[in-house]
N, CA, C and O of each residue as an XYZ file, in Angstrom:
540
protein
N      -4.049      8.680    -22.818
C      -2.903      8.495    -23.675
C      -1.622      8.749    -22.868
O      -1.525      9.722    -22.120
N      -0.657      7.863    -23.036
C       0.645      8.046    -22.404
C       1.373      9.136    -23.192
O       1.452      9.070    -24.418
N       1.899     10.128    -22.494
C       2.528     11.246    -23.190
C       4.045     11.298    -23.043
O       4.718     11.965    -23.828
N       4.591     10.600    -22.044
C       6.020     10.740    -21.785
C       6.465      9.655    -20.801
O       5.697      9.239    -19.934
N       7.709      9.204    -20.946
C       8.311      8.395    -19.884
C       8.624      9.381    -18.778
O       9.543     10.189    -18.915
N       7.880      9.333    -17.686
C       7.999     10.335    -16.625
C       9.232     10.086    -15.771
O      10.048     10.983    -15.563
N       9.361      8.836    -15.271
C      10.548      8.524    -14.483
C      10.719      7.019    -14.319
O       9.800      6.235    -14.557
N      11.921      6.646    -13.907
C      12.207      5.293    -13.440
C      12.364      5.381    -11.936
O      13.112      6.220    -11.435
N      11.665      4.523    -11.213
C      11.766      4.480     -9.760
C      12.741      3.401     -9.340
O      12.586      2.236     -9.707
N      13.756      3.793     -8.563
C      14.783      2.857     -8.106
C      14.677      2.684     -6.596
O      14.776      3.658     -5.851
N      14.477      1.466     -6.148
C      14.399      1.163     -4.720
C      15.811      1.033     -4.165
O      16.648      0.333     -4.735
N      16.073      1.716     -3.039
C      17.399      1.697     -2.425
C      17.269      1.520     -0.913
O      16.269      1.915     -0.313
N      18.280      0.928     -0.316
C      18.308      0.774      1.140
C      18.736      2.065      1.828
O      18.134      2.479      2.819
N      19.776      2.696      1.299
C      20.389      3.868      1.931
C      20.247      5.051      0.987
O      21.010      5.185      0.030
N      19.268      5.909      1.257
C      18.974      7.025      0.355
C      20.140      8.004      0.260
O      20.429      8.520     -0.820
N      20.806      8.261      1.372
C      21.936      9.192      1.361
C      23.073      8.673      0.470
O      23.623      9.419     -0.340
N      23.416      7.399      0.626
C      24.489      6.811     -0.186
C      24.091      6.759     -1.662
O      24.904      7.057     -2.537
N      22.845      6.382     -1.938
C      22.377      6.314     -3.334
C      22.344      7.701     -3.962
O      22.668      7.857     -5.139
N      21.953      8.708     -3.183
C      21.939     10.084     -3.695
C      23.353     10.522     -4.057
O      23.563     11.132     -5.105
N      24.313     10.219     -3.208
C      25.709     10.570     -3.505
C      26.195      9.851     -4.756
O      26.856     10.447     -5.606
N      25.866      8.573     -4.863
C      26.284      7.792     -6.030
C      25.692      8.368     -7.312
O      26.414      8.555     -8.291
N      24.381      8.654     -7.323
C      23.739      9.161     -8.538
C      24.128     10.605     -8.831
O      24.125     11.014     -9.992
N      24.464     11.391     -7.799
C      24.974     12.743     -8.032
C      26.282     12.665     -8.800
O      26.502     13.425     -9.743
N      27.150     11.742     -8.394
C      28.419     11.546     -9.095
C      28.196     10.962    -10.483
O      28.765     11.445    -11.462
N      27.367      9.924    -10.570
C      27.101      9.272    -11.858
C      26.524     10.239    -12.880
O      26.981     10.286    -14.022
N      25.531     11.004    -12.479
C      24.832     11.900    -13.407
C      25.499     13.266    -13.544
O      25.163     14.039    -14.442
N      26.443     13.560    -12.653
C      27.150     14.835    -12.726
C      26.281     16.019    -12.342
O      26.507     17.139    -12.799
N      25.288     15.768    -11.503
C      24.391     16.845    -11.071
C      23.719     16.466     -9.765
O      23.569     15.287     -9.443
N      23.323     17.472     -9.029
C      22.610     17.250     -7.773
C      21.134     16.986     -8.065
O      20.631     17.367     -9.121
N      20.439     16.331     -7.128
C      19.003     16.145     -7.316
C      18.291     17.499     -7.251
O      18.780     18.437     -6.623
N      17.141     17.586     -7.904
C      16.382     18.835     -7.863
C      15.340     18.838     -6.754
O      14.782     19.885     -6.425
N      15.073     17.664     -6.174
C      14.027     17.620     -5.157
C      14.220     16.425     -4.244
O      14.592     15.336     -4.682
N      13.959     16.653     -2.956
C      13.875     15.587     -1.962
C      12.508     15.731     -1.315
O      12.057     16.847     -1.053
N      11.842     14.603     -1.054
C      10.483     14.672     -0.527
C      10.169     13.455      0.329
O      10.576     12.336      0.014
N       9.450     13.685      1.404
C       8.929     12.605      2.243
C       7.460     12.428      1.886
O       6.697     13.394      1.892
N       7.061     11.193      1.575
C       5.659     10.888      1.275
C       5.159      9.992      2.403
O       5.283      8.768      2.352
N       4.596     10.627      3.411
C       4.175      9.909      4.622
C       3.147      8.833      4.322
O       3.196      7.754      4.912
N       2.214      9.108      3.415
C       1.152      8.142      3.112
C       1.690      6.841      2.529
O       1.041      5.801      2.640
N       2.859      6.886      1.916
C       3.470      5.700      1.314
C       4.634      5.168      2.147
O       5.162      4.093      1.861
N       5.034      5.913      3.173
C       6.159      5.487      4.002
C       7.471      5.472      3.236
O       8.263      4.540      3.367
N       7.703      6.523      2.424
C       8.938      6.599      1.652
C       9.528      8.001      1.676
O       8.825      8.999      1.830
N      10.830      8.035      1.520
C      11.550      9.261      1.203
C      12.005      9.115     -0.236
O      12.425      8.039     -0.661
N      11.917     10.220     -0.990
C      12.278     10.181     -2.401
C      13.282     11.290     -2.720
O      13.342     12.321     -2.051
N      14.052     11.038     -3.752
C      14.979     12.021     -4.306
C      14.826     11.944     -5.817
O      14.807     10.857     -6.393
N      14.717     13.115     -6.461
C      14.525     13.161     -7.910
C      15.698     13.835     -8.613
O      16.196     14.873     -8.179
N      16.125     13.211     -9.713
C      17.120     13.770    -10.616
C      16.460     13.980    -11.974
O      15.740     13.102    -12.450
N      16.690     15.115    -12.594
C      16.211     15.364    -13.960
C      17.260     14.828    -14.923
O      18.441     15.150    -14.793
N      16.844     14.017    -15.883
C      17.747     13.471    -16.891
C      17.077     13.685    -18.240
O      16.229     12.892    -18.652
N      17.459     14.760    -18.928
C      16.782     15.105    -20.176
C      15.317     15.372    -19.902
O      14.980     16.144    -19.005
N      14.443     14.738    -20.669
C      13.009     14.910    -20.501
C      12.400     13.959    -19.492
O      11.189     13.991    -19.275
N      13.205     13.114    -18.869
C      12.714     12.143    -17.888
C      13.416     12.356    -16.547
O      14.236     13.262    -16.389
N      13.074     11.504    -15.600
C      13.638     11.631    -14.258
C      14.036     10.265    -13.714
O      13.568      9.224    -14.176
N      14.903     10.304    -12.732
C      15.234      9.141    -11.915
C      14.717      9.459    -10.517
O      15.022     10.517     -9.967
N      13.934      8.545     -9.941
C      13.435      8.704     -8.581
C      14.054      7.618     -7.721
O      13.862      6.429     -7.978
N      14.795      8.024     -6.702
C      15.309      7.090     -5.709
C      14.281      7.012     -4.590
O      13.783      8.039     -4.129
N      13.958      5.786     -4.147
C      12.962      5.579     -3.095
C      13.545      4.724     -1.988
O      14.145      3.681     -2.246
N      13.367      5.169     -0.759
C      13.774      4.390      0.409
C      12.602      4.331      1.370
O      11.979      5.351      1.663
N      12.305      3.143      1.857
C      11.225      2.971      2.823
C      11.570      3.594      4.154
O      12.725      3.586      4.580
N      10.542      4.142      4.817
C      10.744      4.752      6.132
C      10.005      4.003      7.234
O      10.154      4.317      8.415
N       9.210      3.014      6.845
C       8.478      2.202      7.821
C       8.542      0.741      7.389
O       8.746      0.457      6.208
N       8.370     -0.192      8.331
C       8.346     -1.615      7.957
C       7.182     -1.959      7.027
O       7.261     -2.933      6.279
N       6.096     -1.167      7.064
C       4.915     -1.431      6.239
C       5.026     -0.851      4.837
O       4.191     -1.151      3.984
N       6.019     -0.044      4.583
C       6.196      0.593      3.277
C       6.359     -0.456      2.177
O       7.025     -1.473      2.368
N       5.745     -0.194      1.031
C       5.896     -1.095     -0.118
C       7.362     -1.225     -0.526
O       7.786     -2.292     -0.971
N       8.133     -0.161     -0.382
C       9.561     -0.213     -0.748
C      10.332     -1.081      0.254
O      11.180     -1.878     -0.147
N      10.050     -0.935      1.533
C      10.703     -1.775      2.546
C      10.397     -3.244      2.288
O      11.294     -4.085      2.338
N       9.140     -3.551      2.014
C       8.745     -4.936      1.730
C       9.404     -5.442      0.448
O       9.872     -6.580      0.398
N       9.443     -4.615     -0.573
C      10.075     -4.976     -1.842
C      11.544     -5.343     -1.614
O      12.021     -6.374     -2.088
N      12.255     -4.473     -0.874
C      13.683     -4.701     -0.649
C      13.961     -5.868      0.294
O      15.097     -6.337      0.363
N      12.961     -6.343      1.016
C      13.162     -7.530      1.853
C      13.189     -8.801      1.006
O      13.646     -9.848      1.463
N      12.695     -8.704     -0.234
C      12.620     -9.868     -1.121
C      13.519     -9.758     -2.351
O      13.905    -10.771     -2.935
N      13.848     -8.532     -2.739
C      14.584     -8.310     -3.988
C      15.731     -7.347     -3.747
O      15.733     -6.597     -2.771
N      16.719     -7.374     -4.655
C      17.848     -6.442     -4.496
C      17.456     -5.022     -4.915
O      16.425     -4.801     -5.550
N      18.312     -4.074     -4.539
C      18.117     -2.699     -4.983
C      18.091     -2.657     -6.501
O      18.725     -3.472     -7.171
N      17.358     -1.706     -7.025
C      17.320     -1.532     -8.473
C      15.981     -1.001     -8.935
O      15.244     -0.382     -8.167
N      15.674     -1.248    -10.194
C      14.451     -0.701    -10.776
C      13.239     -1.295    -10.065
O      13.063     -2.512    -10.016
N      12.422     -0.425     -9.524
C      11.192     -0.808     -8.836
C       9.985     -0.623     -9.744
O       9.094     -1.472     -9.774
N       9.951      0.496    -10.494
C       8.815      0.753    -11.376
C       9.205      1.695    -12.515
O      10.214      2.397    -12.456
N       8.374      1.681    -13.544
C       8.502      2.634    -14.647
C       7.229      3.474    -14.637
O       6.124      2.942    -14.531
N       7.396      4.784    -14.747
C       6.264      5.700    -14.656
C       6.070      6.454    -15.957
O       7.026      6.919    -16.579
N       4.813      6.565    -16.352
C       4.455      7.289    -17.567
C       3.535      8.453    -17.224
O       2.600      8.304    -16.438
N       3.804      9.600    -17.812
C       2.927     10.756    -17.685
C       1.701     10.508    -18.551
O       1.810     10.015    -19.674
N       0.541     10.852    -18.022
C      -0.709     10.750    -18.772
C      -1.435     12.078    -18.680
O      -1.300     12.809    -17.699
N      -2.203     12.378    -19.710
C      -2.939     13.640    -19.745
C      -4.146     13.605    -18.815
O      -4.475     14.610    -18.185
N      -4.811     12.446    -18.725
C      -6.033     12.303    -17.916
C      -5.975     10.952    -17.218
O      -6.319      9.928    -17.808
N      -5.544     10.950    -15.970
C      -5.303      9.696    -15.264
C      -6.577      8.864    -15.117
O      -6.527      7.641    -15.244
N      -7.697      9.496    -14.855
C      -8.945      8.739    -14.699
C      -9.361      8.072    -16.012
O      -9.832      6.935    -16.012
N      -9.189      8.768    -17.107
C      -9.516      8.186    -18.418
C      -8.583      7.015    -18.722
O      -9.024      5.997    -19.256
N      -7.309      7.150    -18.390
C      -6.353      6.057    -18.630
C      -6.664      4.863    -17.739
O      -6.554      3.716    -18.173
N      -7.048      5.124    -16.506
C      -7.414      4.032    -15.608
C      -8.615      3.268    -16.168
O      -8.627      2.037    -16.162
N      -9.608      3.987    -16.642
C     -10.800      3.349    -17.212
C     -10.428      2.554    -18.465
O     -10.908      1.437    -18.658
N      -9.571      3.131    -19.317
C      -9.159      2.444    -20.550
C      -8.406      1.163    -20.220
O      -8.671      0.116    -20.810
N      -7.472      1.240    -19.283
C      -6.680      0.067    -18.934
C      -7.529     -1.020    -18.279
O      -7.349     -2.204    -18.564
N      -8.454     -0.623    -17.402
C      -9.377     -1.613    -16.819
C     -10.163     -2.322    -17.918
O     -10.306     -3.544    -17.899
N     -10.673     -1.544    -18.878
C     -11.459     -2.116    -19.985
C     -10.616     -3.065    -20.833
O     -11.146     -3.997    -21.439
N      -9.310     -2.831    -20.875
C      -8.395     -3.692    -21.639
C      -7.961     -4.918    -20.836
O      -7.235     -5.768    -21.350
N      -8.402     -5.014    -19.577
C      -8.096     -6.184    -18.758
C      -6.929     -6.040    -17.803
O      -6.547     -7.014    -17.154
N      -6.353     -4.854    -17.697
C      -5.255     -4.645    -16.755
C      -5.804     -4.549    -15.342
O      -6.907     -4.049    -15.121
N      -5.020     -5.036    -14.389
C      -5.399     -4.964    -12.986
C      -4.717     -3.738    -12.383
O      -3.494     -3.615    -12.430
N      -5.516     -2.832    -11.817
C      -4.979     -1.630    -11.192
C      -4.901     -1.835     -9.690
O      -5.766     -2.475     -9.093
N      -3.868     -1.291     -9.089
C      -3.687     -1.418     -7.648
C      -4.419     -0.326     -6.871
O      -4.475     -0.368     -5.642
N      -4.973      0.641     -7.581
C      -5.703      1.729     -6.951
C      -7.061      1.868     -7.613
O      -7.172      1.801     -8.837
N      -8.094      2.062     -6.803
C      -9.432      2.325     -7.352
C      -9.548      3.761     -7.851
O     -10.240      4.036     -8.831
N      -8.867      4.663     -7.168
C      -8.848      6.084     -7.508
C      -7.400      6.557     -7.517
O      -6.565      5.984     -6.818
N      -7.086      7.596     -8.297
C      -5.731      8.152     -8.221
C      -5.473      8.687     -6.821
O      -6.390      9.131     -6.130
N      -4.204      8.636     -6.414
C      -3.855      9.136     -5.087
C      -2.688     10.104     -5.217
O      -1.942     10.058     -6.194
N      -2.532     10.984     -4.225
C      -1.398     11.912     -4.272
C      -0.079     11.151     -4.189
O       0.084     10.249     -3.367
N       0.850     11.528     -5.046
C       2.178     10.928     -5.049
C       3.240     12.006     -4.906
O       2.932     13.172     -4.659
N       4.460     11.612     -5.061
C       5.580     12.551     -4.965
C       5.627     13.451     -6.192
O       5.012     13.158     -7.217
N       6.351     14.525     -6.075
C       6.654     15.451     -7.170
C       5.396     16.087     -7.762
O       5.323     16.324     -8.967
N       4.402     16.362     -6.902
C       3.186     17.057     -7.307
C       2.394     16.293     -8.372
O       1.957     16.870     -9.367
N       2.217     14.995     -8.150
C       1.515     14.138     -9.111
C       0.349     13.410     -8.455
O       0.359     13.144     -7.253
N      -0.650     13.096     -9.264
C      -1.643     12.074     -8.930
C      -1.116     10.800     -9.550
O      -0.598     10.826    -10.666
N      -1.236      9.669     -8.842
C      -0.656      8.426     -9.339
C      -1.618      7.258     -9.203
O      -2.542      7.274     -8.390
N      -1.372      6.248    -10.023
C      -2.065      4.970     -9.965
C      -1.085      3.922    -10.475
O      -0.305      4.184    -11.390
N      -1.130      2.734     -9.879
C      -0.212      1.672    -10.283
C      -0.952      0.532    -10.969
O      -2.073      0.182    -10.600
N      -0.298     -0.038    -11.977
C      -0.792     -1.216    -12.689
C      -0.054     -2.423    -12.120
O       1.174     -2.420    -12.030
N      -0.802     -3.448    -11.739
C      -0.213     -4.640    -11.125
C       0.796     -5.285    -12.079
O       0.508     -5.444    -13.266
N       1.966     -5.655    -11.575
C       2.973     -6.281    -12.435
C       2.490     -7.570    -13.110
O       2.934     -7.888    -14.213
N       1.592     -8.310    -12.466
C       1.117     -9.561    -13.068
C       0.337     -9.321    -14.358
O       0.215    -10.225    -15.184
N      -0.188     -8.117    -14.534
C      -0.919     -7.836    -15.770
C      -0.095     -6.984    -16.733
O      -0.603     -6.563    -17.772
N       1.169     -6.725    -16.401
C       2.029     -5.895    -17.249
C       3.397     -6.552    -17.443
O       4.433     -5.897    -17.329
N       3.386     -7.841    -17.736
C       4.600     -8.591    -18.042
C       5.660     -8.475    -16.948
O       6.854     -8.404    -17.241
N       5.220     -8.455    -15.680
C       6.146     -8.443    -14.566
C       6.685     -7.083    -14.181
O       7.554     -6.991    -13.313
N       6.189     -6.017    -14.808
C       6.677     -4.666    -14.535
C       5.608     -3.879    -13.778
O       4.453     -3.830    -14.199
N       5.999     -3.265    -12.660
C       5.105     -2.352    -11.960
C       5.091     -1.044    -12.751
O       6.125     -0.393    -12.903
N       3.917     -0.666    -13.251
C       3.766      0.540    -14.062
C       3.016      1.577    -13.244
O       1.986      1.284    -12.637
N       3.540      2.776    -13.237
C       2.901      3.901    -12.552
C       2.372      4.880    -13.582
O       3.085      5.253    -14.513
N       1.137      5.295    -13.423
C       0.566      6.382    -14.214
C       0.705      7.653    -13.386
O       0.436      7.631    -12.185
N       1.117      8.758    -13.995
C       1.308     10.021    -13.291
C       0.609     11.139    -14.040
O       0.716     11.241    -15.262
N      -0.096     11.965    -13.316
C      -0.672     13.181    -13.888
C      -0.290     14.338    -12.996
O      -0.500     14.286    -11.784
N       0.266     15.378    -13.579
C       0.614     16.564    -12.795
C      -0.633     17.150    -12.175
O      -1.663     17.268    -12.839
N      -0.551     17.515    -10.917
C      -1.692     18.135    -10.232
C      -1.945     19.484    -10.908
O      -1.030     20.271    -11.151
N      -3.221     19.712    -11.197
C      -3.594     20.936    -11.901
C      -3.712     20.752    -13.400
O      -4.099     21.680    -14.110
N      -3.377     19.539    -13.902
C      -3.477     19.263    -15.343
C      -4.862     18.801    -15.700
O      -5.138     18.521    -16.867
């Protein structure tokens, strides 16, 4: 079961400039900066009420964010939902015909296990499932 809109992921070219812009826009500093080597990204998180904004910048040419930004402009990359049991949600979505980009959940930023739903099976939107580690 989806329990919360966890965050919106925004792909950016220049993480430092985007962080400054969103710090001014939101009137607050980010609460976390993190490098996710396995994904080739640097991330910055802002808390906005019960949800978050995640800025993502690719750190390698092979990064999904680098590839995304080579074809599309900066902006919304994905929408992420918190789930209580990521494996159960993955099984439910597969049974409903959704195409998952991961066979198993993988470690993600902000102390989460994550799995992505292919945009072609979700009306053109990349959907991320997130479960807090230890949940």
